[in-house]
LOBATI-355477 format. One record per residue: x, y, z of N, C-alpha, C, O in turn. Coordinates in steps of 0.2 Angstrom, whole numbers, padded with zeros to 4 digits, always signed. Example, Ala and Ser with C-alpha at 12.3 -4.5 7.8 and 13.67 -1.06 7.14 Angstrom:
! residues 2
+0066-0028+0039+0062-0022+0039+0066-0016+0039+0071-0017+0042/+0064-0011+0035+0068-0005+0036+0064+0000+0039+0067+0006+0040/
END
This chain:
! residues 338
+0547+1100+0375+0554+1098+0376+0554+1092+0381+0557+1087+0380/+0550+1092+0387+0549+1087+0392+0546+1081+0388+0548+1075+0390/+0541+1082+0384+0538+1076+0381+0543+1073+0376+0543+1066+0376/+0547+1076+0373+0552+1073+0369+0557+1069+0373+0559+1064+0371/+0559+1072+0378+0564+1068+0383+0561+1062+0385+0564+1057+0386/+0555+1063+0387+0551+1057+0390+0550+1051+0385+0552+1045+0386/+0549+1054+0379+0548+1049+0373+0554+1046+0371+0555+1040+0370/+0560+1050+0371+0566+1047+0370+0568+1042+0375+0571+1037+0374/+0567+1044+0381+0569+1039+0387+0565+1033+0386+0568+1027+0388/+0558+1033+0385+0554+1027+0384+0557+1023+0378+0557+1017+0379/+0558+1026+0373+0561+1022+0367+0567+1018+0369+0569+1013+0367/+0572+1022+0372+0578+1019+0374+0577+1013+0379+0580+1008+0379/+0573+1014+0384+0571+1009+0389+0568+1003+0386+0570+0997+0387/+0564+1004+0381+0561+0999+0378+0566+0995+0373+0566+0989+0373/+0570+0999+0370+0576+0996+0366+0580+0991+0371+0582+0986+0369/+0582+0994+0376+0586+0990+0381+0583+0984+0383+0586+0979+0383/+0576+0985+0385+0573+0979+0388+0572+0974+0382+0573+0968+0383/+0570+0976+0376+0570+0971+0370+0576+0968+0369+0577+0962+0367/+0582+0972+0369+0588+0969+0368+0590+0964+0373+0593+0958+0372/+0588+0965+0379+0590+0961+0385+0586+0954+0384+0588+0949+0385/+0579+0955+0382+0575+0949+0381+0578+0945+0375+0578+0939+0375/+0580+0949+0370+0583+0945+0364+0589+0941+0366+0590+0936+0364/+0593+0945+0369+0600+0941+0371+0598+0935+0376+0601+0930+0375/+0593+0936+0381+0591+0931+0385+0588+0925+0381+0590+0919+0383/+0584+0927+0377+0581+0921+0373+0587+0918+0369+0586+0912+0368/+0591+0922+0366+0597+0918+0362+0601+0914+0366+0602+0908+0364/+0603+0916+0372+0606+0912+0377+0603+0906+0379+0605+0900+0379/+0596+0906+0380+0592+0901+0382+0591+0896+0376+0591+0890+0377/+0590+0899+0370+0590+0894+0365+0596+0890+0364+0596+0884+0362/+0602+0894+0364+0608+0890+0364+0609+0885+0369+0612+0880+0368/+0607+0887+0375+0607+0882+0381+0603+0876+0379+0605+0870+0381/+0597+0877+0376+0593+0871+0375+0596+0866+0370+0594+0861+0369/+0600+0869+0365+0603+0865+0360+0609+0862+0362+0612+0858+0358/+0612+0864+0367+0618+0861+0370+0617+0853+0371+0612+0851+0373/+0622+0849+0370+0622+0842+0371+0623+0841+0379+0628+0844+0382/+0620+0836+0382+0621+0834+0388+0628+0830+0388+0630+0827+0383/+0631+0829+0394+0637+0825+0395+0636+0818+0396+0636+0815+0401/+0634+0815+0390+0633+0807+0390+0637+0804+0384+0636+0807+0378/+0641+0799+0385+0645+0796+0380+0643+0789+0380+0644+0785+0375/+0639+0786+0385+0637+0779+0385+0630+0778+0385+0626+0782+0388/+0628+0774+0380+0621+0774+0378+0617+0770+0384+0611+0769+0384/+0621+0767+0389+0618+0763+0394+0617+0768+0400+0615+0765+0406/+0618+0774+0400+0617+0779+0405+0610+0780+0407+0606+0781+0403/+0609+0779+0413+0602+0780+0416+0601+0786+0420+0606+0788+0424/+0595+0789+0420+0594+0795+0424+0587+0793+0428+0582+0792+0425/+0588+0793+0435+0582+0791+0439+0579+0797+0442+0582+0801+0445/+0572+0798+0440+0569+0804+0442+0564+0802+0447+0559+0798+0446/+0565+0803+0454+0560+0801+0459+0554+0805+0459+0553+0811+0457/+0549+0802+0462+0542+0805+0463+0543+0811+0467+0546+0811+0472/+0539+0816+0465+0538+0822+0470+0544+0827+0470+0545+0831+0474/+0549+0826+0465+0555+0830+0465+0553+0837+0462+0549+0838+0458/+0556+0842+0465+0555+0849+0464+0560+0851+0458+0564+0848+0457/+0558+0857+0455+0563+0860+0450+0570+0861+0453+0574+0859+0449/+0570+0864+0458+0576+0865+0461+0580+0859+0463+0586+0858+0462/+0577+0854+0465+0580+0847+0467+0582+0844+0460+0587+0841+0460/+0578+0845+0455+0581+0842+0448+0587+0846+0446+0592+0842+0444/+0587+0852+0447+0593+0856+0445+0599+0853+0449+0605+0852+0446/+0598+0852+0456+0604+0850+0460+0606+0843+0458+0612+0841+0458/+0601+0839+0456+0603+0832+0454+0607+0832+0447+0611+0828+0446/+0605+0836+0443+0608+0837+0436+0615+0840+0437+0620+0837+0434/+0616+0844+0442+0623+0847+0444+0627+0842+0447+0633+0841+0445/+0624+0838+0451+0628+0832+0455+0630+0827+0450+0636+0824+0450/+0626+0826+0445+0628+0821+0440+0632+0824+0434+0634+0820+0430/+0633+0830+0434+0637+0834+0429+0635+0832+0422+0638+0831+0418/+0628+0833+0422+0625+0831+0416+0625+0836+0411+0624+0835+0405/+0625+0842+0413+0624+0848+0408+0628+0854+0411+0629+0855+0417/+0630+0858+0406+0633+0865+0408+0628+0870+0410+0622+0870+0407/+0629+0874+0414+0624+0880+0416+0617+0877+0418+0612+0880+0415/+0617+0872+0422+0610+0869+0424+0606+0874+0427+0600+0874+0428/+0609+0880+0430+0605+0885+0434+0600+0888+0429+0596+0892+0431/+0601+0888+0422+0597+0891+0417+0590+0887+0416+0586+0890+0413/+0590+0881+0419+0584+0877+0418+0577+0881+0420+0573+0881+0416/+0577+0884+0426+0571+0887+0428+0569+0893+0423+0563+0894+0422/+0574+0896+0420+0572+0901+0415+0570+0898+0408+0565+0901+0405/+0573+0892+0407+0570+0889+0401+0563+0886+0402+0559+0886+0397/+0562+0884+0408+0555+0882+0409+0550+0888+0408+0544+0887+0406/+0552+0894+0410+0547+0900+0409+0546+0901+0402+0541+0903+0400/+0551+0900+0398+0551+0901+0391+0547+0895+0388+0543+0897+0383/+0548+0889+0390+0544+0883+0388+0541+0880+0393+0543+0875+0395/+0535+0882+0396+0532+0879+0402+0530+0872+0401+0529+0868+0405/+0529+0870+0394+0527+0863+0393+0532+0858+0395+0531+0852+0395/+0539+0860+0395+0544+0856+0397+0544+0854+0405+0548+0850+0407/+0540+0858+0409+0541+0857+0416+0536+0851+0419+0537+0850+0424/+0532+0848+0414+0528+0843+0417+0531+0836+0417+0529+0831+0413/+0537+0836+0420+0541+0830+0421+0538+0824+0424+0534+0826+0429/+0539+0818+0423+0536+0812+0426+0542+0808+0429+0547+0807+0426/+0540+0805+0435+0545+0801+0438+0546+0795+0434+0542+0792+0431/+0552+0792+0435+0554+0786+0431+0561+0785+0430+0565+0789+0432/+0563+0780+0427+0570+0779+0425+0571+0779+0417+0568+0776+0414/+0575+0784+0415+0576+0785+0408+0583+0784+0405+0588+0785+0409/+0583+0781+0399+0589+0779+0396+0591+0785+0392+0588+0788+0387/+0597+0788+0393+0600+0794+0390+0604+0792+0384+0607+0786+0384/+0604+0796+0379+0608+0794+0373+0613+0799+0372+0613+0805+0373/+0619+0797+0369+0624+0802+0367+0622+0807+0362+0617+0805+0358/+0624+0813+0363+0622+0818+0358+0615+0821+0359+0613+0825+0355/+0612+0819+0364+0605+0821+0366+0606+0828+0369+0611+0830+0373/+0602+0833+0366+0602+0840+0369+0598+0841+0375+0595+0836+0377/+0600+0846+0378+0596+0848+0385+0588+0848+0383+0585+0845+0388/+0586+0851+0378+0579+0851+0376+0576+0844+0375+0571+0842+0378/+0580+0840+0372+0578+0833+0371+0578+0829+0377+0573+0825+0378/+0582+0830+0382+0583+0827+0388+0576+0829+0392+0573+0825+0395/+0574+0835+0392+0568+0837+0396+0562+0835+0393+0557+0833+0396/+0562+0834+0386+0556+0831+0383+0555+0824+0384+0550+0821+0385/+0561+0820+0385+0561+0813+0387+0558+0813+0394+0554+0808+0396/+0560+0817+0399+0557+0817+0406+0549+0819+0406+0545+0816+0410/+0547+0823+0401+0540+0825+0400+0536+0819+0397+0530+0818+0399/+0539+0815+0393+0536+0810+0389+0534+0804+0393+0529+0801+0392/+0538+0803+0399+0536+0797+0403+0538+0790+0400+0536+0785+0403/+0542+0791+0395+0544+0784+0391+0550+0781+0395+0556+0782+0393/+0548+0778+0400+0553+0775+0404+0557+0769+0401+0555+0766+0396/+0563+0768+0403+0567+0762+0400+0564+0755+0403+0562+0755+0409/+0564+0750+0399+0563+0744+0401+0569+0739+0402+0573+0740+0397/+0569+0735+0407+0575+0731+0408+0572+0724+0407+0567+0722+0409/+0577+0719+0404+0575+0712+0403+0577+0708+0408+0583+0709+0411/+0573+0703+0410+0576+0698+0414+0574+0691+0411+0568+0690+0409/+0579+0687+0410+0577+0680+0406+0577+0675+0411+0582+0673+0414/+0571+0672+0411+0570+0666+0415+0571+0660+0410+0567+0658+0406/+0576+0656+0411+0578+0651+0406+0575+0644+0408+0574+0642+0414/+0572+0641+0403+0569+0634+0404+0574+0629+0407+0580+0629+0406/+0571+0625+0411+0576+0620+0414+0579+0622+0421+0582+0617+0424/+0579+0628+0422+0582+0630+0429+0577+0629+0434+0571+0629+0433/+0579+0629+0440+0575+0628+0446+0572+0635+0449+0575+0640+0447/+0567+0635+0453+0564+0641+0456+0570+0645+0460+0570+0651+0459/+0574+0641+0463+0579+0645+0467+0584+0649+0463+0586+0654+0464/+0585+0646+0457+0590+0649+0452+0586+0656+0450+0590+0661+0449/+0580+0655+0448+0577+0662+0446+0576+0667+0452+0577+0673+0451/+0575+0664+0458+0575+0669+0464+0581+0672+0465+0582+0678+0466/+0587+0669+0464+0594+0672+0464+0595+0677+0459+0598+0682+0460/+0592+0675+0453+0593+0680+0447+0589+0686+0449+0592+0692+0447/+0583+0686+0452+0579+0692+0453+0583+0696+0459+0582+0702+0458/+0586+0693+0463+0590+0697+0468+0595+0701+0466+0597+0706+0468/+0598+0699+0460+0603+0703+0457+0601+0707+0451+0605+0710+0448/+0595+0707+0449+0592+0711+0444+0592+0718+0445+0590+0720+0451/+0595+0722+0441+0595+0730+0442+0588+0733+0442+0584+0731+0439/+0588+0738+0447+0582+0742+0448+0576+0738+0450+0570+0741+0450/+0576+0732+0452+0571+0728+0455+0570+0730+0462+0575+0729+0466/+0564+0731+0464+0563+0732+0471+0562+0726+0475+0557+0722+0473/+0566+0724+0480+0567+0718+0483+0562+0718+0489+0562+0722+0493/+0557+0713+0488+0552+0712+0494+0552+0705+0496+0549+0703+0501/+0556+0700+0493+0556+0693+0495+0562+0691+0498+0563+0685+0500/+0567+0695+0499+0573+0693+0502+0573+0689+0508+0577+0684+0509/+0568+0691+0513+0568+0687+0519+0562+0682+0519+0561+0679+0524/+0560+0680+0513+0554+0676+0513+0556+0669+0511+0561+0668+0506/+0553+0664+0513+0555+0657+0511+0551+0655+0505+0547+0659+0503/+0553+0650+0502+0549+0648+0495+0542+0646+0497+0538+0648+0492/+0541+0644+0503+0534+0642+0504+0530+0649+0505+0524+0649+0503/+0533+0654+0508+0529+0660+0509+0528+0664+0502+0523+0667+0501/+0533+0663+0498+0533+0666+0491+0527+0662+0487+0523+0665+0483/+0527+0656+0488+0521+0652+0485+0514+0654+0487+0510+0655+0483/+0514+0656+0493+0507+0658+0496+0505+0665+0493+0500+0666+0491/+0511+0669+0492+0509+0676+0489+0507+0675+0482+0504+0680+0479/+0509+0670+0478+0507+0669+0471+0501+0665+0471+0498+0664+0465/+0498+0663+0477+0492+0659+0476+0493+0652+0474+0489+0648+0472/+0499+0649+0476+0501+0642+0474+0501+0638+0480+0503+0640+0486/+0497+0632+0480+0497+0628+0485+0503+0623+0485+0503+0619+0480/+0507+0623+0489+0513+0618+0489+0519+0622+0486+0521+0628+0488/+0523+0618+0482+0530+0621+0480+0529+0626+0474+0524+0625+0470/+0533+0630+0474+0533+0635+0468+0536+0632+0462+0536+0635+0456/+0540+0627+0463+0544+0623+0457+0539+0622+0452+0534+0619+0453/+0541+0623+0446+0538+0622+0440+0532+0626+0438+0529+0626+0432/+0530+0631+0442+0524+0635+0441+0526+0642+0438+0521+0646+0438/+0532+0643+0436+0533+0649+0433+0535+0648+0425+0539+0643+0424/+0533+0652+0421+0534+0651+0414+0541+0654+0411+0542+0660+0412/+0545+0650+0408+0551+0653+0406+0550+0658+0400+0546+0657+0396/+0553+0663+0400+0553+0669+0395+0557+0674+0397+0560+0674+0402/+0558+0679+0393+0561+0686+0394+0556+0691+0396+0551+0692+0392/+0556+0693+0402+0551+0698+0405+0554+0705+0405+0560+0706+0407/+0550+0710+0403+0553+0717+0403+0549+0720+0409+0543+0719+0410/+0553+0724+0412+0550+0728+0418+0553+0735+0418+0559+0736+0416/+0550+0739+0422+0553+0746+0423+0556+0747+0430+0555+0742+0434/+0560+0752+0431+0563+0753+0437+0558+0753+0443+0553+0756+0442/+0560+0750+0448+0556+0750+0455+0550+0745+0454+0546+0745+0458/+0550+0741+0449+0545+0735+0449+0547+0730+0454+0553+0729+0455/+0543+0728+0458+0544+0723+0463+0546+0716+0460+0543+0714+0455/+0550+0712+0464+0551+0705+0462+0545+0701+0462+0544+0697+0457/+0540+0702+0466+0534+0698+0466+0530+0700+0460+0526+0695+0458/+0530+0706+0458+0526+0707+0452+0528+0704+0446+0524+0702+0442/+0535+0703+0445+0538+0699+0440+0536+0692+0440+0534+0689+0435/+0536+0689+0446+0535+0682+0447+0527+0681+0446+0526+0676+0443/+0523+0686+0447+0516+0685+0446+0514+0684+0439+0510+0681+0437/+0518+0688+0435+0517+0688+0428+0520+0681+0425+0516+0678+0421/+0525+0678+0428+0528+0672+0425+0523+0666+0428+0522+0662+0424/+0520+0667+0433+0515+0662+0436+0509+0662+0432+0506+0657+0430/+0507+0668+0430+0501+0669+0426+0501+0666+0419+0497+0663+0417/+0507+0667+0416+0509+0664+0410+0509+0656+0410+0506+0653+0406/+0512+0653+0416+0512+0646+0416+0505+0643+0417+0503+0638+0414/+0501+0646+0421+0494+0644+0423+0490+0644+0416+0486+0639+0415/+0491+0649+0412+0487+0650+0406+0490+0644+0401+0486+0641+0398/+0496+0643+0400+0499+0638+0396+0497+0631+0398+0495+0627+0394/+0497+0630+0404+0496+0623+0407+0488+0622+0406+0486+0616+0404/+0484+0627+0407+0477+0626+0406+0475+0624+0399+0471+0620+0397/+0478+0628+0394+0477+0627+0387+0479+0620+0385+0476+0616+0381/+0486+0618+0387+0488+0612+0385+0484+0606+0388+0483+0601+0385/+0482+0607+0394+0478+0601+0397+0472+0600+0394+0470+0595+0393/+0468+0606+0392+0462+0605+0388+0463+0602+0381+0458+0599+0379/+0468+0603+0378+0469+0600+0372+0474+0594+0372+0476+0592+0366/+0475+0590+0377+0479+0585+0378+0476+0579+0374+0470+0578+0373/+0481+0574+0372+0478+0568+0370+0474+0564+0375+0475+0565+0381/+0470+0559+0372+0466+0555+0377+0470+0549+0379+0475+0548+0376/+0468+0546+0385+0471+0540+0388+0478+0541+0390+0482+0537+0390/+0479+0547+0392+0486+0548+0395+0485+0547+0403+0480+0547+0406/+0491+0544+0406+0491+0542+0413+0491+0548+0418+0494+0547+0423/+0489+0554+0416+0489+0559+0421+0482+0561+0424+0478+0561+0420/+0482+0561+0430+0475+0563+0433+0474+0570+0434+0468+0572+0434/+0479+0574+0434+0478+0581+0435+0483+0585+0430+0488+0582+0428/+0481+0592+0429+0486+0596+0426+0493+0596+0429+0498+0597+0426/+0493+0596+0436+0499+0596+0440+0504+0590+0438+0510+0591+0438/+0501+0584+0437+0505+0578+0435+0508+0579+0428+0514+0577+0427/+0504+0582+0424+0507+0584+0417+0513+0589+0418+0518+0588+0414/+0512+0594+0422+0517+0598+0424+0524+0595+0426+0529+0597+0424/+0523+0590+0431+0529+0586+0433+0532+0583+0428+0538+0583+0427/+0528+0579+0423+0532+0576+0418+0535+0580+0413+0541+0579+0411/+0532+0586+0412+0535+0591+0407+0542+0593+0410+0546+0595+0406/+0542+0594+0417+0548+0597+0420+0554+0591+0419+0560+0593+0418/+0552+0585+0419+0557+0580+0418+0559+0579+0411+0565+0579+0410/+0555+0580+0407+0556+0580+0399+0561+0586+0398+0566+0585+0395/+0560+0592+0401+0564+0598+0400+0571+0596+0403+0576+0599+0399/+0572+0592+0408+0579+0591+0410+0582+0585+0407+0588+0585+0407/+0578+0581+0403+0581+0575+0400+0584+0577+0393+0589+0574+0391/+0581+0582+0390+0584+0584+0383+0583+0591+0381+0578+0594+0384/+0587+0594+0377+0586+0601+0375+0585+0600+0367+0584+0606+0364/+0584+0594+0365+0582+0594+0357+0575+0594+0356+0571+0589+0359/+0572+0598+0352+0565+0598+0351+0563+0592+0348+0557+0590+0348/+0567+0589+0344+0565+0583+0340+0565+0577+0345+0562+0572+0342/+0567+0577+0351+0567+0572+0355+0561+0572+0360+0560+0567+0364/+0559+0578+0362+0554+0579+0367+0548+0574+0367+0547+0571+0372/+0545+0573+0361+0539+0568+0361+0541+0561+0362+0537+0557+0365/+0547+0559+0360+0550+0552+0361+0551+0551+0369+0549+0546+0371/+0554+0556+0372+0556+0556+0379+0549+0555+0383+0548+0551+0387/+0544+0559+0381+0537+0559+0384+0534+0552+0383+0531+0549+0388/+0535+0549+0377+0532+0542+0376+0535+0537+0381+0531+0533+0383/+0542+0538+0382+0545+0533+0387+0541+0533+0394+0540+0528+0396/+0540+0539+0396+0538+0540+0403+0530+0538+0403+0528+0535+0408/+0527+0540+0398+0520+0538+0397+0519+0530+0397+0515+0527+0400/+0523+0527+0393+0523+0520+0392+0525+0516+0399+0521+0511+0401/+0529+0519+0402+0531+0516+0409+0526+0517+0414+0524+0512+0418/+0523+0523+0414+0517+0524+0419+0512+0519+0418+0508+0517+0422/+0510+0518+0411+0504+0514+0409+0506+0507+0412+0501+0503+0413/+0512+0505+0411+0514+0498+0413+0516+0497+0420+0518+0492+0423/+0515+0503+0424+0517+0503+0431+0524+0502+0433+0526+0499+0438/+0528+0504+0428+0536+0503+0429+0538+0510+0432+0535+0515+0431/+0543+0509+0436+0546+0515+0439+0549+0519+0433+0552+0517+0428/+0549+0526+0434+0552+0530+0429+0559+0530+0428+0562+0530+0423/+0563+0529+0434+0570+0528+0434+0574+0534+0429+0577+0532+0425/+0573+0540+0431+0576+0545+0428+0580+0549+0432+0579+0551+0438/+0587+0550+0430+0592+0553+0434+0591+0560+0437+0592+0562+0442/+0588+0564+0432+0587+0571+0435+0583+0572+0441+0583+0577+0445/+0578+0567+0442+0574+0568+0448+0578+0566+0454+0578+0569+0460/+0583+0561+0454+0587+0560+0459+0592+0566+0461+0593+0568+0467/+0594+0569+0455+0599+0575+0456+0595+0580+0460+0598+0584+0464/+0589+0581+0458+0585+0587+0461+0584+0585+0469+0585+0590+0473/+0583+0579+0470+0582+0577+0477+0588+0578+0481+0587+0579+0487/+0594+0577+0478+0600+0577+0482+0601+0585+0484+0605+0586+0489/+0599+0589+0480+0600+0596+0481+0607+0598+0481+0611+0596+0476/+0610+0601+0486+0617+0603+0487+0621+0598+0488+0627+0598+0488/+0619+0592+0490+0623+0586+0491+0625+0582+0484+0629+0578+0484/+0622+0585+0479+0624+0582+0472+0631+0584+0471+0633+0590+0470/+0636+0580+0469+0643+0581+0468+0645+0581+0461+0651+0582+0459/+0640+0580+0456+0641+0580+0449+0641+0573+0446+0642+0572+0440/+0640+0568+0451+0640+0561+0448+0635+0558+0453+0635+0558+0459/+0631+0554+0450+0626+0549+0454+0630+0543+0456+0632+0539+0452/+0630+0542+0462+0633+0536+0465+0628+0530+0466+0622+0531+0465/+0631+0524+0466+0626+0518+0467+0622+0519+0473+0616+0517+0473/+0625+0522+0479+0621+0523+0485+0615+0528+0484+0610+0527+0487/+0616+0532+0479+0610+0537+0477+0604+0534+0474+0599+0536+0475/+0606+0528+0471+0600+0525+0467+0596+0521+0472+0591+0519+0470/+0599+0519+0478+0595+0515+0483+0593+0519+0489+0591+0516+0494/+0594+0526+0488+0592+0530+0494+0585+0531+0495+0582+0534+0491/+0582+0527+0500+0575+0527+0501+0573+0534+0504+0567+0535+0505/+0577+0538+0507+0575+0544+0510+0574+0550+0505+0572+0555+0507/+0576+0549+0499+0576+0554+0494+0569+0553+0490+0568+0548+0487/+0564+0557+0492+0557+0557+0489+0557+0557+0481+0552+0556+0478/+0562+0560+0479+0563+0561+0471+0567+0555+0468+0568+0555+0462/+0568+0550+0472+0572+0544+0469+0567+0540+0465+0564+0535+0468/+0567+0541+0459+0562+0537+0454+0564+0530+0453+0561+0527+0449/+0570+0528+0455+0572+0521+0455+0569+0517+0461+0569+0511+0461/+0566+0521+0466+0563+0518+0471+0556+0519+0472+0552+0514+0473/+0554+0525+0471+0547+0527+0472+0543+0524+0466+0545+0524+0460/+0536+0523+0467+0531+0522+0461+0529+0528+0459+0527+0533+0462/+0528+0528+0452+0525+0534+0449+0529+0540+0449+0535+0540+0448/+0526+0546+0450+0529+0553+0449+0532+0555+0455+0530+0553+0461/+0537+0559+0455+0540+0563+0461+0535+0568+0463+0530+0569+0460/+0536+0570+0469+0530+0574+0473+0529+0581+0469+0524+0584+0470/+0534+0584+0466+0534+0590+0463+0537+0590+0456+0541+0586+0455/+0536+0595+0452+0541+0596+0446+0548+0597+0449+0549+0599+0455/+0553+0597+0444+0560+0597+0446+0563+0603+0443+0569+0604+0444/+0559+0607+0439+0562+0612+0435+0556+0616+0432+0551+0614+0432/+0558+0622+0429+0553+0626+0425+0553+0623+0418+0557+0624+0414/+0547+0620+0416+0547+0618+0409+0545+0623+0404+0541+0627+0406/+0547+0622+0398+0545+0626+0393+0538+0624+0390+0536+0619+0392/+0535+0628+0386+0529+0627+0383+0530+0621+0378+0526+0616+0378/+0536+0620+0375+0537+0614+0371+0537+0608+0375+0535+0603+0372/+0540+0608+0381+0540+0602+0385+0532+0600+0388+0531+0594+0388/+0529+0605+0389+0522+0604+0391+0518+0601+0385+0514+0596+0386/+0519+0603+0379+0516+0601+0373+0518+0593+0372+0514+0589+0370/+0524+0592+0373+0527+0585+0372+0523+0580+0377+0521+0575+0376/+0523+0583+0384+0519+0579+0389+0512+0577+0387+0509+0572+0389/+0509+0582+0384+0502+0582+0382+0501+0578+0375+0495+0575+0374/+0506+0578+0371+0506+0574+0365+0512+0570+0364+0516+0572+0359/+0513+0565+0368+0519+0561+0367+0518+0557+0360+0513+0556+0357/+0524+0555+0358+0524+0551+0351+0521+0544+0353+0521+0542+0358/+0519+0541+0347+0516+0534+0348+0521+0529+0347+0523+0528+0341/+0524+0527+0352+0530+0522+0352+0529+0516+0357+0524+0517+0361/+0533+0512+0356+0534+0506+0361+0540+0507+0366+0542+0503+0369/+0543+0513+0365+0549+0514+0369+0548+0514+0376+0543+0516+0379/+0553+0510+0380+0553+0510+0387+0559+0512+0390+0560+0513+0396/+0564+0513+0386+0571+0515+0388+0574+0520+0384+0572+0521+0378/+0579+0524+0386+0583+0528+0382+0590+0530+0386+0590+0530+0392/+0595+0531+0382+0602+0532+0385+0605+0537+0380+0604+0537+0374/+0610+0541+0383+0613+0546+0378+0617+0542+0373+0620+0536+0374/+0617+0545+0367+0621+0542+0362+0628+0545+0360+0631+0543+0356/+0630+0550+0364+0637+0552+0364+0637+0558+0359+0642+0561+0358/+0632+0560+0355+0632+0565+0350+0627+0571+0352+0625+0575+0348/+0624+0571+0358+0620+0576+0361+0613+0573+0361+0608+0577+0364/+0611+0567+0358+0604+0565+0358+0604+0558+0362+0608+0557+0366/+0599+0554+0361+0598+0548+0364+0596+0542+0360+0594+0543+0354/+0598+0536+0362+0595+0530+0358+0589+0527+0362+0590+0526+0368/+0584+0526+0358+0578+0524+0361+0577+0517+0360+0578+0515+0354/+0575+0513+0365+0574+0506+0364+0567+0503+0367+0565+0507+0372/+0565+0497+0365+0558+0495+0368+0559+0489+0372+0554+0487+0376/+0565+0486+0373+0566+0480+0377+0573+0481+0381+0577+0485+0379/+0574+0478+0386+0579+0479+0391+0586+0477+0388+0591+0480+0389/+0586+0471+0384+0592+0469+0381+0595+0474+0376+0601+0475+0375/+0590+0477+0372+0592+0482+0367+0595+0488+0371+0600+0491+0369/+0592+0489+0376+0594+0495+0380+0601+0494+0383+0605+0498+0383/+0602+0488+0386+0609+0486+0388+0614+0487+0383+0620+0489+0384/+0613+0485+0377+0618+0486+0371+0619+0493+0370+0625+0495+0369/+0614+0497+0370+0615+0504+0369+0619+0507+0375+0623+0512+0373/+0618+0505+0381+0622+0508+0386+0629+0506+0386+0634+0510+0387/+0630+0499+0384+0637+0497+0383+0641+0501+0377+0647+0503+0378/+0637+0502+0372+0640+0506+0367+0642+0513+0369+0647+0516+0367/+0637+0516+0373+0639+0523+0375+0645+0523+0380+0649+0528+0379/+0645+0518+0384+0651+0518+0389+0657+0517+0385+0662+0520+0387/+0657+0513+0380+0663+0512+0376+0665+0519+0373+0671+0521+0372/+0660+0522+0370+0661+0528+0367+0664+0534+0371+0669+0537+0368/+0662+0535+0377+0664+0540+0381+0671+0539+0384+0675+0543+0387/+0674+0532+0383+0680+0531+0386+0686+0533+0381+0692+0534+0383/+0684+0534+0375+0689+0536+0369+0690+0544+0370+0694+0546+0366/
END
């Protein structure tokens, strides 16, 4: 009789435990399939290094990311493979389930953020862009351009030494790491272009080619004109003529440029970038040149052009003698008055 009671009790207890486990499994399964509270595909979740399970639960609760977040530890016991979470910044998707969210944290597939360095912009423009880039770790805020140049291994000015492109980075990437990639790309591009340049160009060093490329970049945005613009500068340098290019003057004026070049600016001997006064090239590049402008500087068109002026339609009129140039200037001035 006692044996029967014991057996009955054991069966009942086992049934209760099994039922409890079944119910618990059911609720955990339902919990894993519930959707997180995300409606915006731009929602980010930042998981810091060394975070504990309890800290993760607290973070999820604070962000109101899911219902019944207290069940996470139990879900981890059921699926221990979901507990190997990796630090990073993750992009959450609408309709993502709790399980999918945890699998994302386990995958380590962080979100990448783009930063676009546009050709023709100055180094300071790019540094300002970096200061406002989301999730970038700022290390250069208190450093001068000269100090930044040293960190990049650049002797002299940083200007011109960064390659325009769209760079992808993960959260907590440092600003200097992004600049190092841009600098590495420019060094590689310049080296290749220099090695394959045309013969008998008036550049003594790759840096001189970089300077000319930066001026080309500022003079035109038309791919069809770059080689002709380059030919004008090459022809002038060969003839020992001054470059007389407005973008260099504007660069030298810096914050003093008011939007219009004055006559006094053309005769300013204190502006080292005044190519209406100085012989040869300005001391540094004046912008970040594209690969297309580097190629144009290395492979200028074969022309006799010595002058060019805007034609009023987005391009330029190229001429080989001063009288023709004056007529083109007169035509342009008449055109812009209408």
